[in-house]
Phi, psi and omega in degrees: 000324183294328180293333180300330185249022175287142181258157181266137183302136174296321177298325179291322176294323175290329173298318175300317179297331180278350184300136177235135179162186182290344182258005181257171181266154182276132181265104185227354189268131179262172179297328181290323179297317184294316177299316180292322170309313182289322175293318178304324178276326186284313184275097183202234182304324181305309183272329183275341183229303193282333182304307180302321181293318182292324179289320179289321183264338191232303193252341188060215179304332185291006177304335176295320176292318176307314180300313180297317176302312177297326179289327178292319178296316180292324178293318177297315179290331175299321178294325174292316177299320183296324177295315184295315186298326181277330178279325177234078191273077184221154176300144177128348179047230185298331175300307176303314181301319182288329176294330187276342188236321184244358170107170188297312186294319179297314179305317179294323174301315179297311183299322178290323177292326183291343174296323174297328179280306190274305183292312178290329174302314179294324178298318180301312185295319177303321181292320180292321177305315182299316182299317179290326180295314181298323179287324181292321177294320181302324184289346177259010181078015180260116179265101179290143177307117186295325181297343185248020186237013179200173180294152181305136181090348180289133174274122179258122179275127185268171182302334181271001179098342178286168181233154174225158179260126181289154175239346187189144183256082186296314182302324179298317180295316182296319183294319179300316181294318178301316177297320180300315181298317180297315182296323177293321184298322177156150181293323183294312180294325178296320180289326180292316177297318178301317182297320182289324182293322182301316181301313184297314183285329170302314178301320183293306184300320181290327176294318177302313180296313180292322180275324182288327185297334181287345185240011176298134175257106188302335177298337177288346180277354184239140355293138184296319174246094183306148180295138179300141185281353187108349181245142181295130180096348179255086181072184187067188179298323176302325179291326176296317183294314184292325178292327180293323179299315182286309189284349175310330178307330184296332184265351178296133182143321179300321181291334182290340178300323186288343177287341178269016188298326181283351177249013180265146177296313184223076187300323183297325179271312194276335177303306177308316179300314184291322179292305184279335174292317181286327176295318181295316178301314180290327178297313179304314181295320182298315180296322181286318186291320179293325178296317177300314188296314181286345174274339177278327178221154173305134186307330180298337182276357185267000182280053184231167183294335182231069185295328180295320179298321179296316179301314183290327175297325177291322172298321180296324182291328183274339183286341179076209185244010176282205183299310184289333176301320180291319183294309184295329180297334178276349186291321176304319178295316178294324179298311183294319175298314181296322179294321181297311181291319183294316181296326179299315180292331174294318175302316182307303183296317179300311179288330173302308186300319183294317183294326180285325173299311177305318180302311180297313180302320182292322178297332179276358176083001183280343173233162184297160184301329184294344182285348177255008181293133179247133182296126185302331183264309184278342182055047176230154180286083193285329178293313180296330177289324176297310177297322175295322179295321175297315176302312179297318174305314178296318178294319178294325184284337197230356185245133173300146185297326181300314183294314179305310182300318181288322176299321182292321185292315182288328175294319180290320178296322178295320173301318177299319179298317186286319175297321181294317174294330177298321180302317180294319182296315189286322175302321180283316186282320188228066178295337184276353180303143174287121178239094180307325175234132177247132175294131183281159176050047174281135016267356190305311184297304181302318180294318175301317181300314180291323181289320181294319180297317179297324176294323181289317183297321181298332180280354180276152182298157184298325183298328179290315178301318184300313180300321177298319181298312180302315184294319179293321176300319180296317182297314179300317176306311181296325180296316186285328181284318183243300191307309183299318184288337182251003184300127179294324179295313183294321184286341178277357173100007180287000000 
């Protein structure tokens, strides 16, 4: 039992991070690249898809408050992640931090949990990407087969008002394959593509804010917090909480920056900048764009796969045919193009994060050795990238976006709880460690971070908790059947 909670030496982790050779990852990322990776991961399905759904079903105009609450939870956790990333600059994110502070079993639980965040996160984004692509093609008169555009059993409404039942989401699978190929080719190439895409979608979000704010109808903001329907989570203050739990997905991504620690040029300095910088920029944009969206149209109309496009269509109708009408008239096209590009970059970072977690778990013996294989030419974990691509393709092709989004949120919040508690454990156990970045106001910030994350988890539906519990039980079984017996730390006599 004691070996299950054995921790990995910080010095050993740092030695692994400094390793250079054909089996190591390539250090090529600057602080600017890391901020871009964070923005690339954060601005995606949350703002382009889930914001409207959370407003329509849970928070109404108070989605702005949900955004702020989710940002507070993310910011508190971000401070904890920044300290860990500078102290333990190695691939693996929360998994590695848990191994260094709370022991092997807890680390396995986190690693298994992170699959819900990164792999299913990528699948969620792929489904959103598919919706915007189909809409984009429709604008050019190209009708993508409806039966191949959504998860099995999903009713898809056609242009004439009739409906068909989907059998498979082909676009979601195709984009997953393309992202997998990009990640195999190399981290440097992936970062360059991501940087270009980030510029595009930042322009789109800023354009939506600039154009939309001129046509906001303030009446749409009232009542700001719609009266609760009698059910928890359906408007009222409980709806704000439920909305924050759902929209929390919009902030997922800053922690994925920490998975690239072994590919950063100067991780001790650059990782905190990448994590906190990307989170701050995106929070400001999110609050503004969500306020504009619920001001342009009644919140009930935003419960669609492409809510930002609906909001811009409303602005377009008000703009008329003059100069501004021409400018705003081009926005639906730009929004869809920006969403397609933006969601692609989110997938890049999510799938990158997942493969790096698998890489670290394999090095520790908790997963088979092939999971740590590095391509001799590209220096990327290519086998895990291929397998991750297959798993994400299956999830994206056959699972509705609502289920995926809630699973990603609860999985990420659980990781935040453990990372926050890990900061307290490491401060107590190893106060002498060099910490290039320190979480301020310890123990207040880590404790508050854990409590806020738990509160957001409590706001999620029971069926999401049930799926999390089943997933965790499966993970525990795999640990005792394989991981515990093959653990390098345990077999070394620790």
